[in-house]
C-alpha positions in Angstrom: 103.2 58.8 179.2 106.8 59.3 179.7 107.2 58.3 175.7 104.8 61.6 175.1 106.8 63.6 177.4 110.0 62.4 175.4 108.4 63.4 172.0 106.9 66.9 173.0 110.7 67.3 174.6 112.3 66.7 171.0 109.6 68.5 169.2 110.4 71.6 171.3 114.3 70.7 170.8 114.3 70.5 166.9 111.3 73.4 167.2 113.9 75.6 168.8 117.1 74.3 166.5 115.1 74.9 163.5 115.0 78.8 164.3 118.3 79.0 165.5 119.9 77.3 162.1 117.1 79.9 160.1 118.6 82.6 162.1 122.4 81.6 160.8 121.8 80.6 157.3 123.5 77.7 158.2 122.5 75.5 155.1 124.3 72.6 156.5 122.7 72.4 159.7 119.2 72.6 157.9 120.3 69.5 155.9 121.2 67.6 159.1 117.6 69.0 160.3 115.6 67.5 157.7 117.6 64.1 158.0 116.8 63.7 161.5 113.3 65.0 161.9 112.6 62.5 158.8 114.7 59.7 160.6 113.3 60.2 164.0 111.3 57.5 165.6 108.3 60.4 165.8 104.6 60.1 165.2 103.9 61.0 161.5 101.8 64.2 162.8 104.6 65.6 164.8 106.9 65.3 162.1 104.3 67.1 159.8 104.1 69.7 162.8 108.0 70.6 161.9 107.9 70.4 158.0 105.3 73.1 158.1 107.4 75.7 160.3 110.1 74.7 158.0 108.3 75.8 154.6 107.2 78.7 156.0 110.8 80.0 157.8 113.0 78.7 154.7 111.4 81.2 152.5 113.7 83.6 154.4 117.3 82.2 152.7 118.9 82.8 149.6 117.2 81.1 146.6 119.6 78.4 145.9 119.7 77.5 149.4 116.0 76.9 149.5 115.9 74.8 146.1 118.0 72.9 147.5 117.0 72.3 151.2 113.0 72.0 149.4 114.2 69.0 147.1 116.5 67.4 150.0 113.0 67.6 152.1 110.7 66.2 149.0 113.2 63.3 148.5 113.6 62.2 152.0 109.7 62.6 153.1 108.8 60.5 149.6 110.6 57.9 150.5 109.1 57.6 154.1 105.8 58.8 152.7 105.4 61.4 155.2 104.0 64.3 153.4 100.8 65.6 153.5 99.0 66.1 150.1 98.8 69.7 151.0 102.3 69.8 152.1 103.2 67.9 148.5 101.7 70.9 147.2 103.1 73.9 148.9 106.7 72.0 148.5 106.5 71.6 144.7 105.1 75.0 144.2 107.5 76.5 146.3 110.3 74.6 144.1 108.6 75.9 140.7 108.0 79.3 141.9 112.0 79.2 142.9 112.9 77.4 139.4 111.1 80.2 137.3 112.8 82.8 139.4 116.0 81.3 138.4 115.0 81.0 134.9 114.9 77.3 135.0 111.5 77.1 132.9 111.4 73.0 132.2 112.0 72.4 135.9 109.6 74.9 136.9 107.0 73.0 135.1 107.6 69.4 136.0 107.4 70.9 139.1 103.9 71.7 139.3 103.1 68.8 136.6 103.8 66.5 139.5 100.9 68.2 141.7 98.4 65.5 141.7 95.5 67.4 140.8 93.4 64.9 139.2 92.4 61.6 141.2 93.7 63.1 144.4 92.6 61.7 147.8 91.3 65.2 148.9 89.3 67.4 147.1 90.9 70.5 145.0 88.4 72.7 143.7 88.3 73.0 139.6 89.4 76.6 139.4 92.7 75.3 141.3 93.0 72.7 138.1 92.5 75.6 136.1 95.0 77.8 137.2 97.2 75.1 137.6 97.1 73.7 134.0 97.5 77.5 132.7 100.4 78.2 134.9 102.3 74.7 133.7 101.4 76.0 130.1 102.7 79.2 130.9 106.0 78.1 131.8 106.6 75.2 128.8 106.1 78.1 126.6 108.6 80.0 128.1 111.1 76.8 128.2 109.8 76.7 124.1 108.3 73.6 124.4 105.2 74.7 122.8 103.5 71.3 122.4 103.7 70.4 125.6 102.4 73.8 126.6 99.3 73.6 124.1 98.7 70.2 125.8 98.3 71.6 129.3 96.2 74.6 127.9 94.1 71.8 126.4 93.6 70.3 129.8 92.7 73.6 131.4 89.8 74.4 128.2 87.2 71.5 129.7 87.2 73.8 133.3 87.0 76.9 131.5 83.0 77.3 130.5 82.6 76.0 134.3 84.8 79.1 136.0 83.3 82.2 136.9 87.2 83.9 137.7 87.7 86.4 134.9 91.3 86.5 135.7 91.1 82.6 135.1 89.6 83.2 131.6 92.4 86.0 131.2 95.3 84.3 131.5 93.8 81.2 129.5 93.4 83.9 126.7 97.1 85.6 127.1 98.2 82.1 127.0 96.4 80.9 124.1 97.4 83.5 121.8 101.0 83.8 122.9 101.1 79.7 121.7 99.6 80.7 118.3 102.2 83.0 117.6 104.7 80.9 118.8 103.0 78.2 116.3 103.7 81.0 113.6 99.7 81.6 113.6 100.0 85.2 113.3 96.7 86.6 111.6 95.0 84.6 114.8 97.1 85.9 116.9 97.1 89.5 115.7 93.2 89.4 116.1 93.8 88.2 120.0 96.6 90.4 121.0 94.9 93.0 119.6 91.5 92.5 121.6 93.7 91.5 124.6 94.7 95.2 124.1 91.5 96.6 124.8 90.7 94.6 128.1 92.2 97.8 129.7 88.7 99.2 130.0 87.6 95.9 132.6 88.3 97.5 135.5 88.9 94.1 137.5 91.9 93.3 135.0 93.2 96.9 135.5 93.9 96.1 139.0 96.4 93.4 138.6 97.7 94.9 135.2 99.7 98.1 134.5 98.8 100.0 131.1 102.0 99.2 129.3 101.2 95.6 129.6 98.1 96.9 127.1 100.6 98.8 124.9 102.7 95.8 124.5 99.7 93.7 123.6 99.4 96.4 121.2 102.3 96.1 119.8 102.6 92.1 119.6 99.2 92.7 117.5 101.3 95.2 115.0 104.3 92.7 114.6 101.9 89.9 114.2 99.8 91.4 111.7 103.0 92.4 109.3 104.4 88.6 109.8 100.6 87.5 108.7 100.4 85.7 105.5 99.6 88.4 103.0 95.9 88.4 102.0 92.3 90.2 103.0 92.7 88.7 106.5 95.6 90.7 106.9 94.4 93.9 105.2 92.1 93.7 107.8 93.8 93.3 110.6 96.3 96.0 109.8 93.1 98.1 108.7 91.9 98.1 112.8 95.3 99.0 113.9 96.1 101.7 111.9 93.1 103.2 112.5 93.5 102.8 116.3 95.2 106.1 117.6 97.0 104.1 120.4 99.7 102.9 117.8 100.9 105.5 116.7 103.5 105.9 119.6 104.5 102.6 119.1 108.0 101.7 118.0 106.5 99.8 114.9 104.1 102.2 113.9 106.1 103.5 110.9 106.7 99.5 109.6 102.9 99.3 110.0 102.4 102.1 107.9 104.1 101.4 105.5 102.5 97.8 105.0 99.1 99.2 105.3 99.7 102.0 103.0 100.8 98.9 100.5 104.7 100.6 99.8 107.2 98.6 98.3 109.4 97.7 101.8 113.2 98.1 101.1 116.3 96.8 102.8 116.4 99.8 105.6 112.8 98.4 106.8 113.6 95.5 107.1 116.5 95.9 109.2 114.7 98.2 111.2 111.9 95.7 112.1 114.0 92.7 112.5 115.0 94.6 115.9 111.6 93.9 117.2 111.9 90.6 116.6 111.9 87.1 118.8 114.3 84.8 118.2 112.1 82.0 116.8 110.1 84.6 114.8 114.3 85.0 112.6 114.1 80.9 112.8 114.9 80.0 109.2 112.2 77.6 107.3 113.6 74.7 105.2 114.8 76.8 101.9 116.6 79.3 104.7 114.5 82.2 104.8 112.9 83.7 108.2 109.3 84.1 109.0 109.7 87.7 108.2 111.8 87.4 104.9 108.7 85.5 103.8 106.4 87.8 105.0 108.4 90.7 103.6 108.6 88.7 100.2 104.9 88.6 100.4 104.1 91.9 101.1 106.0 93.6 97.9 104.9 90.9 95.6 101.2 92.2 96.9 102.0 95.4 96.5 103.1 95.1 93.2 99.9 93.8 91.9 98.6 97.2 93.3 101.5 98.9 90.8 101.2 96.7 87.7 99.0 95.2 85.8 101.7 92.3 85.2 105.5 92.1 85.1 108.2 89.5 83.8 109.2 87.1 86.1 112.8 88.3 85.5 111.8 92.2 86.4 110.0 90.7 89.5 112.8 88.6 91.1 114.9 91.8 90.7 112.8 93.9 92.7 112.2 91.0 95.2 116.0 90.5 95.6 115.1 87.3 94.7 116.0 84.8 91.8 113.3 84.3 88.9 112.5 80.7 90.0 112.0 81.7 93.5 109.8 84.8 92.5 107.9 82.4 90.2 107.3 80.1 92.8 106.2 82.9 95.5 103.5 83.9 93.4 102.1 80.4 92.1 101.9 79.7 95.9 100.1 82.6 96.6 97.7 82.3 93.6 96.9 79.0 94.7 95.9 80.0 98.4 93.5 82.8 97.2 95.7 85.5 98.2 96.7 86.6 95.4 94.7 87.4 92.3 96.4 86.8 88.9 98.0 83.8 86.5 101.4 82.6 85.0 102.2 82.7 82.1 105.1 80.3 81.7 105.7 80.6 78.0 106.1 84.5 78.0 107.4 84.5 81.7 105.4 87.1 83.0 103.1 87.4 85.9 99.5 89.2 85.1 97.4 90.5 87.8 94.1 90.6 87.6 92.4 93.5 89.7 89.0 92.9 91.5 85.8 95.3 90.1 86.1 97.7 93.0 90.1 98.3 92.6 89.5 99.2 88.9 86.3 101.2 89.6 88.3 103.1 92.0 91.2 103.8 89.7 88.6 105.2 87.1 87.1 107.5 89.3 90.7 108.4 90.8 91.8 109.3 86.9 88.5 111.0 86.1 88.9 113.1 89.1 92.5 113.7 88.0 91.6 114.5 84.4 88.7 117.1 85.8 91.1 119.0 88.0 93.6 119.4 85.0 90.9 120.7 82.5 89.9 122.9 85.8 93.0 124.7 85.9 93.6 124.9 81.9 90.1 126.8 81.8 91.6 129.0 84.7 95.0 129.3 83.0 93.3 130.4 80.0 91.0 133.3 81.6 93.3 134.6 84.1 96.3 134.4 82.1 97.6 137.1 84.3 97.5 135.0 87.1 100.2 132.6 86.3 102.3 135.6 84.7 102.0 137.2 88.2 103.5 133.9 90.0 
């Protein structure tokens, strides 16, 4: 009984000294407190009783102090196998949150990967596993480690069908869409962002996401659509975005309009739009061109195909501000991938465009309409010459 009383007396002493050190924000005393508690000849249950209030009270300290103390506690407790699974999770989640706040996303993700969500001795819900894997994927994505982010999101996907939580499904889709964007799959990302921008109609999600987030998704949809490879799929998403009244207030709308209307883009467009891009979207390919520059040239070539029936490769190169050899290679790739209808006459150095039946018919109808208007104007002038003279 005396040993039990002695333990209780020590327990009270440690609780009091903890409160005092926290109030003083005395980091050195807290390090000593952790060492003493872990090394104390206490029953494990007593040590855990002291660690629990420490985890709560340490939140009052500066982030750097929290980070140092929790890391030290984790190291000391693991050395003696003192952490319960629940406390282990709390410590790692706390450290992950601290590192995320400090901008060290890689370390934040690593602490979560060490949580035993699979094969743990205690029961961990499927929703918790799903939430943890999505969070890890999100952090790795912020750290620029796309392959690791995709790996953990794939692990999360197995529990997606079973969950009834709409917020987790929403977070999964957001993370999946950002991974598509980071991998350069801009057409898919654009459609996903556009879909996410319309989820504001869901009252459950509106509680946790402000309207500005949906406009941000819409802006990302526009950027990804513009960066998408020129072709029918790109045209469809551009049309959907252009017809959406919400895009008219975006900074990117001027560029969207120019691209949707198949206008040839100038250097001024490039300079304006470049300011909206992320660093990875400006990272160079092996040939030294960045993602937007590639999209920029493909769009201009597609726009040229709407204006010309054929064009010399030298003239095309001048128009795209690249060499004729690069222009030929660009056109060949787009024709091969089915994103441009045409053929290259290498003997005459000529690119010939094949316009679809619908476009030809539209051009013919437009030409006929213009001729009829001209004829109508001629008849009016001939019948009422005084009207023209009075003007």
